[in-house]
SEGU-129268 format. One record per atom (N, C-alpha, C): x, z, y. Coordinates in steps of 0.1 Angstrom, whole numbers, plus 5000, padded with zeros to 4 digits. Layout:
XZY ...
END
This chain:
500850004988 500050005000 500950005013 502050085012 502850085024 503449955027 503849875016 504449745017 503449655024 502149655019 501149575025 500949605040 500949735043 500749775057 501949725066 503149725060 504349675067 504249525070 503749455060 503549305062 502549275072 501449355072 500349325082 500849365096 501649475097 502149515110 503049405115 503949355107 504949255111 504249125116 503249085108 502448965111 501748985125 501149105127 500449135139 501449135151 502649185148 503649185159 504049045163 504348965153 504648825155 503548755163 502348775159 501248715165 501148755180 501248885182 501248935196 502348875205 503548865198 504648805206 504348665210 503748585201 503448455204 502448445215 501448535215 500348525225 501048565239 501848665239 502548705251 503348585257 504048515248 504948405252 504148305259 502948285255 502048185261 501948205276 501848335280 501748365294 503048365302 504148345295 505448345301 506248215300 505448105299 506147985297 507147945308 506847975320 507747935331 509048015330 509048135324 510248215323 511048185310 510648105301 511248095288 511547945285 512747915284 513147775280 514447785272 514847675267 516147665260 516747535262 517947525257 518647395259 518047285252 517047315243 516347205236 515247145244 515047195256 514047135265 513047245270 512047195277 511047285283 510247355271 509847475274 509047555265 507747485262 507447475249 506147415244 505447525237 504147545240 503347645233 502247575225 502147605212 501147555203 500147655199 498847625200 497847715194 497647685179 497547795171 497547775157 496347865152 495447795145 494247865138 494547855123 494747975117 495247985104 494348065094 494048005083 493448085072 494548175066 494348305068 495348405065 494848545063 495248605053 494848745050 496148835052 496248905063 497448965066 497849075056 496949135049 497249245040 497549185026 497349055024 497548995010 499048985007 499549044996 500949034994 501448894991 500548794988 501048664986 501548594999 501248655010 501748605023 502948685028 503648755020 504848835024 505948745030 505948625025 506948525030 506748485044 505548495050 505148425062 505948485074 505948615076 506748665088 508148625087 508748625075 510148585074 510348435078 509348355074 509448205078 509348195093 508448265100 508248255114 509448305122 510048405117 511348455123 512448355122 512548295111 513648185109 513348075118 512048035120 511747915128 512047955143 511648075147 511848115161 513348115164 514248155155 515648145157 516148005159 515647915152 516147775153 515547695164 514247735168 513547655179 512947755188 513847825196 513247925205 512347875216 512447745219 511647685230 510247655225 509947665212 508647635207 507947775204 506847795212 506147925210 504847895203 504447995195 503247975186 502248085189 501048045193 499948135197 498948135185 499048235176 498248235164 496948305165 495948255158 494748325155 494548325140 494648445133 494548455119 493048495115 492448415107 491048445102 491048415087 490248485080 490248465065 488848445060 488748385048 487548375041 486548275047 485248295045 484248205050 484148215066 484648325071 484648335086 485448225092 486648195085 487448095090 486747965091 486047925081 485347795081 484147795091 483447905091 482247915100 482647895115 483747965118 484147955132 484747815135 485547755125 486147625127 485147515128 484047525121 483047425122 482447425136 482247545141 481747555155 482647495165 483947515163 484947455172 484947305171 484847255158 484847115156 483647045163 482447115161 481247055167 481347055182 482047145188 482247155203 483347065207 484147005198 485246915201 486446995207 486547115204 487547205210 488347275198 489347205193 490047265182 491547285186 492247375179 493647405183 494547295180 495847325184 496847215181 497247205166 497247315159 497547325145 496547415138 496147375126 495147455119 495247435104 494747535097 494647515082 493647415079 494047325069 493247215065 493347195050 492347135044 492347105030 492146955028 492746905018 492746755016 491546715008 490346745012 489146715005 487946755012 486846765004 485546795010 485446925018 486347025014 486347155021 486547145036 487347045040 487547025055 486946905060 485846855054 485146735058 484646745073 484346865077 483746885090 484746855101 486046845098 487046805108 487646665104 487846645091 488346515087 487446395090 486146415088 485146315091 485046285106 485446375114 485346355129 486646285134 487546255125 488746195130 489646295138 489446425136 490146525144 491546555139 491946505128 493246545121 494146425122 495446455127 496346345129 496946295116 497046165114 497646095103 499146115105 499746175095 501246205096 502146095091 501545985087 502445875081 503545835091 503345825104 504445785113 505645875112 505446005108 506546095107 507246095093 506546045083 506946055069 507945945065 509145965068 510145865064 510345875048 510945765043 511145765029 512145875024 513045905033 514046015029 513346155029 512446175039 511646295039 510846315027 510046205024 509146215012 509846224999 511046174998 511746184985 512046324981 512046414990 512346554987 511246634981 510046574980 508846644975 508346584962 507646664955 506846614943 506046494948 506146384941 505546254945 504046264945 503446364938 501946374937 501346414950 502146474959 501446514972 501246404982 501846284979 501746174988 500546074984 499746114975 498546034972 497746024985 497045914987 496245904999 495246015001 495146075013 494246185016 493046135024 493146015030 492045965038 491545825033 490445775038 489945645033 490845525036 491745535045 492645425048 494045455044 494245555035 495545595031 496245695039 495445755048 496045865057 496645975049 497646035055 498246165049 498046265061 497246365058 497046465068 497846595066 498346615054 498946745050 500246725043 501246805046 502446815037 502246945029 501546935018 501147055011 502347125005 502447255007 503647325002 503547364987 502347354982 502147384967 500947314962 500947294949 499847234942 499247334932 497847324931 497147404921 497047314909 498047334900 498047254887 497047324878 496047244873 494947304867 494947304851 495847244845 495847234830 497247254825 497447374819 498647404812 498247474798 498947444788 498747504775 499947604773 499547734772 500547834770 500647864755 501847884750 502147904736 502748034733 502148104723 502748224717 503648184706 504948164709 505848104698 506048204687 505948334689 506048434679 505048414668 503748384672 502748354663 502948224656 503448124664 503747994657 504748014646 505748084648 506748114638 506148184626 505348284629 504748364618 503848274609 503148174615 502348094607 502947964603 504247944606 504947824602 504447694609 504047714621 503447594629 504547534638 504347404640 505247344651 504347314663 504947284674 504247254686 503447124685 502147124687 501346994685 501646894695 501846774691 502146664700 500846594704 499846594696 498546534698 497446634696 496246594701 495046674698 494746684683 495046574676 494846574662 495746674655 496946684660 497946784654 497346924656 496846954668 496247084672 495047114663 494247024661 493047044653 493447074639 494447004634 494947024620 495447164618 495847234628 496347374627 495147474626 493947434629 492847534630 492647614618 492547554606 492347634594 493347744591 494647714593 495647814591 495547924601 495347884613 495247984624 494048084622 492948024619 491748104617 491848184604 492448134594 492548214581 493448334584 494348324593 495248444596 494548534606 493348504611 492648594619 492848574634 493448464638 493648434652 492748324657 492648314671 491948204677 492948094680 492647974677 493647864679 493947844694 492847814702 493047784716 492147874724 492747984730 491948074738 491448014751 490248034755 489647974767 488348044770 488048064783 486848124787 486148034797 484848014795 484047924804 482747984809 482748124810 481548184815 481248144829 482248124837 482048094851 481647944853 481647864842 481247724842 482247634849 482947674860 483847584866 485147564858 485447654849 486647634841 486747504833 485647474826 485747354818 485847234826 485247234838 485347114847 486647104854 487147214859 488447214867 489647204858 489647294847 490847304839 490947214827 489847144824 489847054812 489246914815 488046914820 487446774822 488246694832 488646754843 489346674853 490646614847 491346684839 492546634833 492146524823 491146544815 490746444805 490246314812 489546324823 489046214830 490246124835 491246194839 492446124844 493146054832 493246124821 493846074809 493045944804 491745954805 490945844799 490745724809 490745754822 490445654831 491445624841 492345714844 493345704854 492845724868 493745734878 493345764892 492545644898 492945524895 492245414901 490745414897 490445434884 489045434880 488345554887 488945664888 488245784894 487945754909 488945694915 488645654929 487545564931 487445464921 486245374922 484945434919 484945534910 483745604906 483245684918 484245744925 483845824937 483045744947 483445614950 482845544960 481745444955 481545434941 480445364936 480845224930 482045184931 482445054925 482645074909 482645194905 482545234891 481545344890 481145384878 480145484876 480645604867 480145714870 480445834862 479745824848 478945724846 478345694833 479145604825 480345554831 481145464824 481945534812 482545454804 483245504792 484245614795 485145604805 486145714806 485545844808 484445864815 483845994818 483146034805 482445944798 481745984786 482746024775 483845954774 484845984764 485446114767 485746154780 486346274783 485446394779 484146384782 483146484778 483146494763 483246384756 483246374741 484346454735 485546444742 486746524737 486446674737 485746714748 485446864749 484446904738 483446814735 482546844724 483246854711 484246764709 484946764696 485846894695 486346944706 487147064706 486247184702 485047184706 484147294702 483747274687 483447154683 482947134670 484047164659 485347144663 486447174654 486947314655 486247394662 486547544663 487847574669 488347494678 489547524686 489347644695 488147654701 487847754710 487347884703 487448004710 486948124705 485448114703 484848194694 483348204694 482848254707 481748204712 481148244724 481948214736 482648094736 483548054747 482748044760 481448014760 480748004772 480248144777 480448244770 480148384774 481448464777 482548394777 483848464778 484348434792 484648544800 485248534813 486648484812 487148414822 488548374822 489548484820 489448594828 490348704826 490348764812 489148764806 489048814792 489848724782 489848594785 490448494777 492048514777 492548514789 494048524790 494448664786 493648774788 493948904783 494048904768 493148834761 493248824746 494448754742 494948654749 496148584746 497348684747 497348764758 498448854760 498448964749 497248994744 497149094733 497549034719 497948914719 498348844706 497248804697 496148774703 494948734695 494848584694 495648504700 495548354700 496948294700 497048184694 498348104693 498548034706 497447974712 497547894724 496547944734 496847924746 495947954758 495747834766 494547794770 494347684779 493947754793 494847724803 494547784816 495347704826 495447754838 496047684849 497447734852 498147664860 499547694863 499647824871 498647864878 498747984886 498648114877 498348094865 498148214856 499448274852 500648214855 501948274850 502148414856 501948434868 502148564874 501348674867 500048644864 499148734857 499648764843 500148664836 500648684823 501948774823 502748754833 503948824834 503648974837 502648994845 502249134849 501649204837 500849134829 500049194818 500849214805 501749114802 502349114789 503549204788 503949254776 505149324774 506349224777 507449274782 508549184786 508949104774 509049154762 509549074751 508548974746 507248994749 506248894746 506248784756 506348824769 506348724779 507548634778 508648684773 509948604772 509848494762 508848504752 508748404742 507648304744 506848324755 505848224758 506448094763 505747984760 506147854765 504947784772 505347694781 504247614788 504447464784 503247404781 503247264776 502147194784 502347064784 501246974788 500146974777 498946944780 497946924770 498346814761 498146824748 498546724738 497946584741 498546484736 497946354737 496546344731 495746264737 494346254733 494046114728 493346094717 493045954713 492245874724 492745754727 492145674736 492645684751 493545784753 494045804767 494845684771 494745654784 495545544790 496645604799 496545734803 497545804810 498045914801 499345924799 499946014789 500546134796 500246254791 500946374795 500546424809 499546374815 499146414828 498346544829 498246604840 497346714843 496446674855 495746764860 495046744872 495446854882 495446824895 495946914905 495246894918 495046994926 494646974939 495647034949 495846974960 496847024969 496447154975 497347244977 497147364984 496947334998 496147425005 495947405019 497247415027 497247355039 498447345047 497947335062 498947365071 498647345085 498647195088 497647145096 497547005100 497647005115 497746875121 497946855135 496646805141 496346845153 495246785160 495546645164 494546555161 494746415163 495146375177 494746465187 494946435201 496346465206 497146535197 498446575202 499346455204 500146455215 501046345218 502246405226 503246325227 504446365235 505146495230 505446585239 506246695236 505546795226 504246795228 503446885219 503446835205 503246705203 503246645190 504646665183 505746645191 507046655186 507346795181 506846895189 507047035186 506247075173 505047025173 504147045161 504846995148 505446875149 506046815137 507346895133 508046945144 509247025141 508847155133 507647215137 507147335130 506747295116 505947195114 505547155100 506647125091 507647045096 508746995088 509647115085 509647215093 510447335090 509847425079 508547455081 507947555072 507647485058 507547355058 507247285045 508447215039 509547205047 510747145043 511747235036 513047205037 514047275029 514047425032 514047455045 514247595049 513047685046 511847625049 510647705045 510347715030 510747605023 510547605008 511447705002 512647725007 513647825002 513047965003 512447995015 511848125017 510748145007 509848045006 508648044997 509148074983 510148004978 510648024965 511148164962 511848214972 512448354971 511348454970 510148424975 508948514974 508048484962 508548394953 507848384940 506848264939 506848174948 505948054947 506747934946 506447854936 507147724934 506647624944 507447574953 506947474963 506947334958 506347244965 506347104962 507647044966 508347104975 509747064979 510647084967 511446984964 512446984953 513647064957 513847184950 514947264953 515947264942 517147324944 518147344934 517747474927 516947474917 516447594911 517447684905 518647624903 519747704897 520147824907 519747814919 520147924929 519248044928 518148024920 517148134920 517048204907 516648324907 516448404894 515048374889 514948294879 513648254873 513648284858 512448324854 512248344839 512048214833 512148214819 512048084812 510748014814 509648094814 508348034815 508147954829 508648024839 508547954852 509547834853 510647834846 511547724845 510847604838 510147644827 509447534819 508347474827 507647564835 506547514843 507047414854 508147454860 508747364870 509047224864 509747234853 510147104846 508847024842 507847094838 506547034834 505946964846 505747034857 504946964868 505846854875 507146874874 507946764880 508046634872 507546644859 507546534850 506146474848 505146534854 503746494851 503246414863 502346314860 501446264870 500246354871 499546344882 498446444885 497146364889 496146394881 494846344885 494146434895 493046394900 492246474910 491346574902 491146684908 490246794903 488846754909 487946744900 486546694903 485946774915 485946904913 485246984924 486046994937 487246934937 487946934950 487646814958 487046714952 486746584959 485246544959 484546594949 483046564949 482246674954 481046644959 480246744966 479846854957 479946974962 479747094954 478447114948 477347064955 476047084950 475847014936 476346894935 476246824923 477146874912 478346924916 479246984906 478747114901 478347204910 477947344907 476547344900 475647264905 474247274900 473947184888 474747084886 474446984875 475646974866 476846934871 477946904862 478447024854 478647134861 479247254854 478347314843 477047334846 476147384836 475947274825 476047144829 475847034820 476947034809 478247064814 479347074804 479047184794 478547294798 478147404789 477147354779 476147274784 475147224775 475747124765 476647044769 477346954760 478047034749 478747144753 479547224744 478547294734 477347324738 476447394729 475547294721 475747164724 475047064717 473547044721 473147094733 471847074737 471746944746 472846884749 472946764757 474046684752 473946544752 475046464747 475946424759 477146394756 478046344767 477446234775 476846134768 476246024776 475146064785 474246164780 473146214788 473646284801 474646364799 475246434811 475846334821 476546234815 477246134824 476146064832 475046024826 474045954833 473346034843 473146164840 472546254850 473446274862 474746294859 475646324870 475846194879 475946074873 475945954880 474745934889 473545964884 472345954891 472346044904 472846164902 472946254913 473946204924 475046164919 476146124928 475646004936 475045904929 474545784936 473545814947 472745914945 471645944954 472046034965 473146124962 473346234972 474846254976 475746214968 477146264971 477746184984 478346264992 478846205005 479946105003 480646104991 481646004988 481045864987 479745854983 479045724982 478545684995 478545765005 477945735018 479045695028 480345695024 481445665034 481545515035 
END
């Protein structure tokens, strides 16, 4: 608690310093030029330990660019979006602001209020990052964000101790994995631990990846805008894979009544050989598992699936990042880019890594103290292509009210994959904002 309070106090102090500096522009300058002050509206929880890196980053930036002053307003949760929507409607938004590369920030993206960063993105700059972050973020190929991290949604975690106990090798294909089910169940273990009570898990952690495997990014982009359909073969086939996984008893009994934390906790307790979860689960596994158990876990891509046209991929959504007001020009635009390229470039990424988050910037990981699982995860994501996460780009009403419960129905056998695909396509065609652009 004391550590959290210290972080909050330091953030507040930095924020106050930035506000004070705004009123003292005439008295503060440097050899780099006239003082420039930028207003920053940021989604931020000052007491959250995941942001412990932020005051350190700001201090490092201030030392390098003393002529650039930052006037922060920190807001968290839905309050951030509620207030920002009102700002956007009034046409009065700050110089820099937290933005998401999808429907979550449609209220500013659709207004053309976010600057396209492509003029700043040289090939040399882009080469330093995971290539997946440079996928188009706007309808004409715009790039609005240099995202510092990706939410990678599909990772298979392996209890290698149980593998050795049962004489199993790592499955290369889904068929290999299914072939292991009898031996695993006979020994009293669950083959692939997974929880889908929240409904979003099967869509975000499994279906999104399978859709990318079966159809690829180009097909998904066409389905979003209506030149392809979600009732087409790739979507139906992806749903069919999930049904087959249920029918072959890969999942635990009652998978749709099992909460996500219950699932990964059961894996930690040694009740399953494999766990299907997201990349962000590593820190929770490390906290919950015995050190000797955590040390023998491995991280793998989901095995190859019959009929896939993209091999070894996952699905990921970009983490939020600060974006620039489209109206910025001249000295303010230059200062804003200096700030973004610092916090998301080599210096900011180094700080982020030291505080436990793997950045999208490519670092020399040999400089850092990393456990084996995190090293495997880094190697994995740097070698994978990434598809889109469905609920990150499609309208929430159709995903939450139709698709998510529909996947559960497919898993329970009360709806066929083709039926759900037709229903979802019907809803998207009539209602989704992607079809109206």
